[in-house]
N, C-alpha and C positions, 0 to 999 in steps of 0.2 A: 759410714752413712746409714747403714742398717740399724746400728745401735741408737741413733737419734730418732729414727722413725718408730721404733717399738714403744718407748715410753709415751709418745704422743698418741699412738694408736690405742694403747691400753687406757690412757686417761680419757680418751673419747668414749671408750666402751663403758667406763665407770660413770661418766657424765650422763650418757644415755640411760644407764640403769637408774640413776638418781632421778632423771626426768620422768621415766615411766612410773617409778614409785611415788613421785610427787603428785602426778595426775591420778594415780590409783587411789589416793585418799578419798576422792569423791565416790568412786565405785565401792570402796570398803565401807564407807559410812552408810550408803544406800543399802548395801547387802545386809548389813547388821540389823536393819529394820525387820527382816523376815526370818533370819536364822541366828542361832547362837554363835558365840565366838569360836568354840571348838569345831562346830559344824562348818562354819565359813572357812576357817583355816584348813580343815581336813579336806574338804571337797576341792578347794582351789589348789592345794598342794598335789592331790592326786591327779587333777587335770594337768597341772604343770609337768608332772612326771610322764603322763600319757602323751603329751604334745612332743616331748623330747625323744620318744622311742623311734618314730619315723625319721627324725633328724639324725639320730645315731646310725640308723640303718643306711641312710643316704651317704653320710660321711664315710662310713666303713666301705661302701661300694666304690666311692670315688678314690679312697686311699688304695684299695686293692687294685683298681684299674691303673692308677698311676704307678704303683710299685711293679705291677706286671709289665707295663710298658717299658719301665726302666731296666728291670731285671726279672725275667720270668721265673727264676729259681726262688725268688723271695715272696711270690704270690701266695704260697701256702704256709708261710711262717706265722706262728701263733705268738701271742704276747707271753712274756715270762711270768711265772707264778708270783714273783716278787711284785711286779707292777699290778697284777690282778689283786693281790692282797692289799696293797696300798690304796687301790681304787675303792674297795669295799670298806676298809677301815675308815678311810677319809670320808666316804659318802655317809656312813652310819654316824660318824662323829659330827659331821656338818648337819645332818638331819636332826640329831638330838639337840644340838645347840639352837638350830632354827626353830624347832618345836617349842622349846622352853622360852626363847626370846619373844617370838611372835605372840604366844598366848599370854605371857606376862604383860606385854604391851596392850593386848586387846582388853584384858580385864582391868588394867590400870587406867585406861581411858574412861572407863565407867565411873571412876571415883575422883577424877581430876579434870581440869580444863584442858582443851586441846592445846592451848598455848604452852602451858606447863609441860604437858606430855611431849610436845615437840622439842622443847628445850632440854628436858631431862634425858630423853632418848638420845639426843645428839651429843650428850656428854661422853659418848663412846670415843669421840675424837680426842678426849683427854685421857680416858682410861686405856686406850690402845697403846700409846707411847709409854705410859707408866708400867703396864704389864710387859711391854716389850723390853724395858730396862732389865727386868728379872730374867728375860730370855736372851740377854746379851745382844739386843738390837740397839744400835746407836742411832740417835737423832741429832741432826745438826741444829744450830741456833736458829736457822731460817725456819725450820719446821716447827720448833717450839714457839717462835714468834707468830707463825701462821695459826697455830692452835689457839693462842690467846686472842688473836684477831677474830678467828672463827667463833669463839665463845662470846665475844662482845657482839658480833653480828647476830648470832642466834638469840642473844638476850634481847637486843633491840627488835628483832623480827617476831619473836614468839611471846615474850612476857608482856602482858597487858594489864595485869592486876597484881595485887600484893602477893609476894612469894611466901608461901608457908608449906610445911611438910605435913602431908596427910597420908592416908592409906594408899590412895592412887599414886601419889608421888613416890612412895617407897616401892610399889610394884613396878613402876616405870623405871626407877633407878636400877632395880634388879635386871630389868629388861636391857638397859644400856650396858650393864656389865656382861650380860649373856651375848649381846650382839658384838661386843669387843672380843669375846672368846671365839665367836663365829668367824670374825674377820681374821683372827690369828690362826685358826684351824685351816681356813682356806689358804692363807699365806704359806702354811707348811706343806699342804698336800697338793695344791694346784700345780707346782712345777713337776711333780712326780707322776701325775695322772692325766687322763683326758678330761678336759674341763666340762664338756657336755655330758659325758657319762657320770662324772662326779655330781653334777647338778641333778641329773635324773634320779640317782640313788638317794640324794639328800631329800628330794621332794617325796619320794616314795616312803621313806622312813618317817618324815614329818607328817605326811598324810595319814599313815597308819596309826602313829602315836596320837594324833589329834582326834581321829574318829573313834578310838576306844572310849575316852571320856565323853565324847559327843553322844555315842549310843547309850551310855549309861546314865548321863546326867541331863542331856538336852532332848533326847528322843526325837531326832530330826525326822521330818516327813518329806516325801518326794514332792508333794504339792508346794510346800514352802520353798524348797530348793529351786523348783522350776519357776516359781514367781520371781526369784532373784537371779534368774539365769544370766542376764546381761552383766551385772557387776561381778558375778562369780566367774563368768567366762573371761572377762577382762583381767580380773585378779589372777586367774589361773594361767591363762595363756601369756599375757603381757608381763604382769608383775612377777609371776613365778617362772614360767617357762622361758621367757626372754630375758628379763632384767637380772635374775639371779645367775643365769648362765653368763651374761655379760660381765657380772661381777667376778665370777670365777675365772673367766678368760682374761678379763682386764687386770686382775690382781697379779698375774704372772710377771715376775721381775719388777714389781713395783713395791716401794716401801709401804708397809701396812698402814703407817700413820698418814702418808699422803693419800692412800686409798680411802681411808676413813674420812679424811677432809673432803675429798671429792664427793663421796657418797652422802655426806651431811648436807650437801646442796639440796637434798630432797625437801628440807624444810623451806628453803627459798622458793623452790619450784612449785611446791604445793600452794604457797601464798600467791605466786604469779598465776598459777592455773585457776585459782579461785577468782582472781582479778579478771582474767581473760574470758573464762568459760562461764562463771557464775555472776560476773559483774561486780564482784567485791573490790572496792577501791583500796589501794595501798595508802597508808598514812606516810608522812614524811619520815617518821622514825623507822617504819618497816622498810621503806625504800633505802634508807641509810644502812640498815642491817644487811640487805641484799648486796649492796655495793661493797661493804666491808667483807662479807663472805666470799665474794668473787675475788677480791683483792688477796684474801688469805690463800685461796687456791692457786693463784698465780705465783705468790711468794713461795708456796710449798714446792713448786716445780723448779725453782731456781737451782737448788742443790743438785738436782738430777742432771741439769745441763752442764754445771761446772764439773761434776764428777766424771761425766762422759767425756768432756774435753780433756 
């Protein structure tokens, strides 16, 4: 019974993360009107890391209290050096991948349309299983069918003009490849480490790496950052601190291809958020794309149930 609850719980965590990211598109676009891409990514990543510090402290206290109540002799036990090493290596690797992917995406959006950027970025749902084959990760025919359905849905949802390859398209395609690596790195390290601590380290690394070129190239000012305080706080607390942590926690014991499919719902949710919040209406083609995307997610979950049975 417990094995059936875990995949559903993890899938819901990933779906919530995709929802937060979809809504965060509004905050990100508004914030970019006041600060540069490196500055925006740097500040929001550092905020995300800072938000997780008290969470880690509270979780550690609750664990110590629970272990002391169960067995007082284990209350002073420290974690092994091997786990600590995995935590730092994983956090740094995730932070580097996140830094590269998020900034490639931010610069790519400058030179291409939002529809193209959304579709090309979501190509990680195809890149993940292809890379996974080289890492000896098997994918069932159900998942491959779901990948094709998700691509069709994303095309109907995002592509509204003629498809051509430009500078922005190339940058966003590199971003999709880097996000695929980010998903696979999380898939490798999340079972070995504490998810919240891993998320905190990755944001600290991403924030530091982003602020270095921001200080050199963009010369950010405190006044401009304070002007964009609301979108930056939402992106830092919700998109970084909450959503990426949900991704790390949710990816435990979940096929990375299935995880990428659920996370790709960010494109659907961003369109739905624009419809509900900004009053942007969905066309029949976009609505069909959302339906196909959700059908692909359901299909991707079928192998999990059959294998558990």
